[in-house]
C-alpha positions in Angstrom: -168.3 -215.9 -97.7 -167.5 -218.9 -95.6 -168.4 -218.3 -92.0 -167.4 -220.0 -88.8 -168.9 -219.5 -85.3 -167.6 -219.4 -81.8 -169.2 -218.8 -78.4 -167.5 -217.6 -75.3 -169.6 -217.9 -72.1 -167.2 -217.8 -69.2 -165.7 -215.3 -66.8 -162.7 -213.5 -68.3 -159.4 -214.7 -66.9 -155.9 -215.3 -68.3 -156.9 -219.0 -68.7 -160.2 -218.4 -70.5 -158.6 -215.7 -72.7 -155.9 -218.2 -73.7 -158.7 -220.7 -74.5 -160.4 -218.1 -76.7 -157.2 -217.3 -78.6 -156.4 -220.9 -79.1 -159.8 -221.7 -80.6 -159.7 -218.6 -82.9 -156.1 -219.3 -84.0 -157.2 -222.8 -84.9 -159.9 -221.3 -87.1 -157.3 -219.0 -88.7 -155.1 -221.9 -89.6 -157.8 -223.9 -91.3 -157.7 -223.9 -95.1 -160.0 -225.0 -97.9 -159.1 -228.7 -98.7 -157.0 -229.2 -101.8 -156.9 -225.5 -102.6 -153.9 -224.3 -104.6 -152.7 -221.8 -103.6 -153.9 -222.5 -100.1 -157.0 -220.5 -99.2 -158.2 -219.7 -95.7 -161.3 -221.7 -94.9 -163.1 -218.7 -93.2 -163.6 -215.2 -94.3 -165.8 -214.3 -91.3 -165.9 -215.6 -87.7 -168.9 -214.7 -85.7 -168.0 -214.6 -82.0 -170.9 -214.7 -79.4 -169.9 -213.3 -76.1 -171.8 -213.7 -72.8 -169.3 -212.6 -70.1 -169.8 -210.8 -66.7 -166.3 -209.5 -67.0 -163.1 -210.4 -65.1 -159.4 -209.7 -65.5 -158.6 -206.3 -67.2 -155.2 -207.5 -68.3 -156.7 -210.5 -70.0 -159.2 -208.2 -71.7 -156.5 -205.9 -73.0 -154.5 -208.9 -74.2 -157.5 -210.2 -76.1 -158.2 -206.8 -77.6 -154.7 -206.6 -79.0 -154.5 -210.2 -80.2 -158.0 -210.4 -81.8 -157.3 -207.4 -84.0 -154.4 -209.4 -85.5 -156.5 -212.3 -86.7 -156.6 -212.8 -90.5 -160.3 -212.9 -90.9 -163.2 -210.5 -90.4 -164.6 -210.8 -86.8 -168.2 -210.0 -86.0 -169.0 -209.9 -82.2 -172.4 -210.5 -80.6 -173.5 -209.7 -77.1 -175.8 -212.6 -76.3 -176.6 -211.7 -72.7 -174.1 -209.4 -70.9 -170.8 -208.1 -71.9 -169.5 -206.4 -68.8 -166.3 -204.7 -67.6 -163.1 -206.1 -69.1 -165.2 -208.3 -71.6 -166.1 -205.1 -73.4 -162.5 -204.9 -74.7 -162.6 -208.1 -76.9 -166.1 -207.2 -77.9 -164.9 -204.0 -79.4 -162.7 -205.9 -81.9 -165.6 -206.8 -84.0 -165.7 -205.0 -87.4 -169.4 -205.4 -87.0 -170.8 -205.4 -83.4 -174.3 -206.6 -82.5 -176.3 -207.0 -79.4 -179.3 -209.2 -78.8 -182.4 -207.2 -77.9 -182.3 -208.5 -74.3 -178.6 -207.9 -73.6 -176.7 -205.2 -71.7 -173.2 -203.8 -71.1 -171.9 -202.9 -67.7 -169.0 -200.5 -67.1 -167.2 -200.1 -63.8 -163.7 -199.3 -62.5 -161.1 -202.0 -62.8 -160.1 -203.8 -59.5 -156.9 -205.2 -58.2 -156.6 -208.4 -56.2 -153.8 -208.5 -53.6 -152.5 -211.8 -52.3 -154.4 -212.7 -49.2 -151.6 -213.0 -46.7 -149.1 -210.5 -48.1 -148.2 -207.5 -46.0 -148.6 -204.3 -48.1 -146.6 -201.1 -47.9 -147.5 -197.8 -49.4 -145.4 -198.3 -52.5 -147.2 -201.5 -53.4 -150.6 -199.9 -52.9 -149.5 -196.8 -54.9 -148.2 -199.0 -57.7 -151.5 -200.8 -57.9 -153.4 -197.5 -57.9 -151.3 -196.3 -60.8 -151.8 -199.5 -62.8 -155.6 -199.3 -62.2 -155.6 -195.7 -63.5 -153.6 -196.7 -66.5 -155.9 -199.7 -67.3 -159.0 -197.6 -66.8 -157.6 -194.9 -69.2 -156.7 -197.6 -71.8 -160.2 -199.1 -71.7 -161.7 -195.6 -72.0 -159.6 -194.8 -75.0 -160.3 -198.1 -76.7 -164.1 -197.8 -76.3 -163.9 -194.1 -77.4 -162.0 -195.0 -80.6 -164.9 -197.1 -81.9 -167.9 -195.1 -80.6 -169.5 -191.7 -80.3 -168.4 -191.6 -76.7 -165.4 -189.6 -75.6 -162.8 -191.2 -73.3 -164.1 -188.9 -70.5 -167.6 -190.2 -71.1 -166.4 -193.8 -70.7 -164.3 -193.0 -67.6 -167.4 -191.3 -66.1 -169.5 -194.4 -66.9 -166.8 -196.6 -65.3 -166.7 -194.3 -62.2 -170.5 -194.5 -61.9 -170.9 -198.2 -62.6 -173.2 -197.6 -65.6 -175.2 -200.2 -67.3 -176.2 -199.7 -70.9 -179.1 -201.4 -72.7 -178.9 -202.7 -76.3 -180.8 -199.6 -77.5 -178.5 -197.3 -75.7 -175.5 -199.2 -77.1 -176.8 -198.6 -80.7 -177.3 -194.9 -79.9 -173.7 -194.3 -78.8 -172.2 -196.6 -81.4 -171.0 -199.3 -79.1 -172.9 -201.7 -81.4 -173.9 -201.3 -85.0 -177.3 -202.9 -84.6 -179.6 -205.0 -82.5 -179.6 -208.5 -84.0 -180.0 -212.0 -82.8 -177.2 -214.5 -83.8 -178.0 -216.8 -86.6 -176.3 -220.1 -87.3 -175.9 -222.3 -90.4 -176.8 -225.9 -89.8 -173.6 -227.4 -91.2 -171.2 -224.7 -90.0 -167.9 -224.9 -88.2 -168.5 -224.2 -84.5 -166.3 -223.7 -81.4 -167.6 -223.6 -77.8 -165.0 -221.9 -75.7 
């Protein structure tokens, strides 16, 4: 099974999410040279993630787009996968965490433009959006783990941090494992 590797070690934003999708789409487009019919070059892509979180909308977009890629994706937490970064992490058909890694859950936040005057409608809209995003994240994590969406919302409300051992116990990861790399493998640093 040909395997390619990618590492994402950045804050999550619309720009960095775009960089990740560009790199992974490039891997999806690569084919075995001179194959007829054309065969994909990679059966598996192992994605290492070290991300302190960031933009929840970028996290949701990555979650939806990564699931559509035409190869098996394995995700590794190599340090911290926090907040919105948990969403792309969940797309791994196999999810791993290094022994010394953690996951942090907290409520999503909204950034208002610095000089804009805000009325109650704008603030109420932002509050509804945040509730919606928090519920979406809770449902996504719940769909892949032993946790209920209520458990995940509670963790987000409390600002809970989970060790790699706790992540295995609740099904957030399949096992604790360090990433391995083949010497002559295809590699993307995002």
